PARO-371526 format. One line per 8 residues: number of its first residue (from 1); their letters; for each residue x, y negated, z negated of C-alpha. Coordinates in nm, 4 decimals, decimal comma. Last residue first. Layout:
# residues N
NUM> a> X/Y/Z ~ ...
This chain:
# residues 85
85> rkpdkrnk> -0,6240/-7,3053/8,0629 ~ -0,4091/-7,1092/8,3047 ~ -0,1879/-7,0221/8,0143 ~ -0,4589/-6,7987/7,8023 ~ -0,3280/-6,8230/7,4423 ~ -0,2276/-6,4990/7,3187 ~ -0,4767/-6,3623/7,0425 ~ -0,6185/-6,0714/7,2515
77> phlwyqyv> -0,2424/-5,9742/7,3952 ~ -0,1342/-5,8592/7,0138 ~ 0,1717/-6,0878/6,9208 ~ 0,0718/-6,3502/6,6631 ~ -0,2151/-6,2118/6,4173 ~ -0,2106/-5,8731/6,5223 ~ 0,1673/-5,8308/6,5815 ~ 0,2459/-5,9863/6,2159
69> gwanilll> -0,0126/-5,7724/6,0465 ~ 0,1376/-5,4692/6,2181 ~ 0,5086/-5,6009/6,0558 ~ 0,2961/-5,6165/5,7402 ~ 0,2069/-5,2521/5,7582 ~ 0,5346/-5,1582/5,8381 ~ 0,6895/-5,3830/5,5806 ~ 0,4368/-5,2628/5,3128
61> lfnmaalp> 0,5708/-4,8856/5,3921 ~ 0,9100/-4,9880/5,3279 ~ 0,8291/-5,1578/5,0082 ~ 0,6691/-4,8544/4,8735 ~ 0,9839/-4,6608/4,9423 ~ 1,2054/-4,9056/4,7990 ~ 1,0010/-4,9514/4,4648 ~ 0,9956/-4,6152/4,4369
53> madetlgi> 1,3988/-4,5635/4,5079 ~ 1,4789/-4,7696/4,2465 ~ 1,8398/-4,6866/4,2313 ~ 1,9116/-5,0717/4,1842 ~ 2,1079/-5,1252/4,5147 ~ 1,8208/-4,9409/4,7224 ~ 1,5136/-5,0839/4,5389 ~ 1,6726/-5,4454/4,5584
45> yiwlasvi> 1,7484/-5,3915/4,9566 ~ 1,3879/-5,2664/4,9940 ~ 1,2265/-5,5455/4,7833 ~ 1,4423/-5,7996/5,0035 ~ 1,3161/-5,6202/5,2872 ~ 0,9223/-5,6574/5,1990 ~ 1,0281/-6,0152/5,0970 ~ 1,0886/-6,0747/5,4487
37> cflvfgwg> 0,7779/-5,8922/5,6037 ~ 0,5799/-6,0637/5,3335 ~ 0,7010/-6,4075/5,4622 ~ 0,6272/-6,2888/5,7859 ~ 0,2428/-6,1773/5,7177 ~ 0,1829/-6,5101/5,5329 ~ 0,3144/-6,6933/5,8359 ~ 0,0416/-6,5060/6,0564
29> ttrrgmdf> -0,2182/-6,6294/5,7704 ~ -0,1187/-6,9836/5,7849 ~ -0,1400/-6,9440/6,1764 ~ -0,4532/-6,7619/6,2075 ~ -0,6377/-6,9974/5,9600 ~ -0,6611/-7,1526/5,5980 ~ -0,7465/-6,8100/5,4671 ~ -0,6731/-6,8855/5,0827
21> ailsaalv> -0,5899/-6,4867/5,0364 ~ -0,3177/-6,4599/5,3471 ~ -0,1261/-6,7750/5,2383 ~ -0,1686/-6,6637/4,8735 ~ -0,0279/-6,3033/4,9085 ~ 0,2547/-6,4567/5,0920 ~ 0,3370/-6,6899/4,8270 ~ 0,2818/-6,4263/4,5305
13> tgisaiwe> 0,5710/-6,2135/4,7403 ~ 0,7981/-6,5042/4,8129 ~ 0,7866/-6,5523/4,3870 ~ 0,8669/-6,2111/4,3431 ~ 1,1414/-6,1787/4,6048 ~ 1,2767/-6,4913/4,4730 ~ 1,2584/-6,3933/4,1217 ~ 1,4222/-6,0219/4,1977
5> lpgnm> 1,6962/-6,1753/4,3755 ~ 1,7801/-6,4231/4,1134 ~ 1,8359/-6,1307/3,8592 ~ 1,5783/-5,9270/3,6375 ~ 1,6348/-5,6057/3,7408
């Protein structure tokens, strides 16, 4: 496991974690969760094709957690802007 997909997924994971950790606002944090979802899906693919089931299983759970983050930061009704304002 040392191909270009693994490098893309690794760099994407570090970038996503940085977007969330630097706490530069809700929008940036939301994009961090989106990027985490994308790289989790990529890690799942890598895990399944490389016969690394623990990697695939862990990233499936992380995908669910990060999808919840996307919902909380972008889609939850409490965070939507009021169209009447």
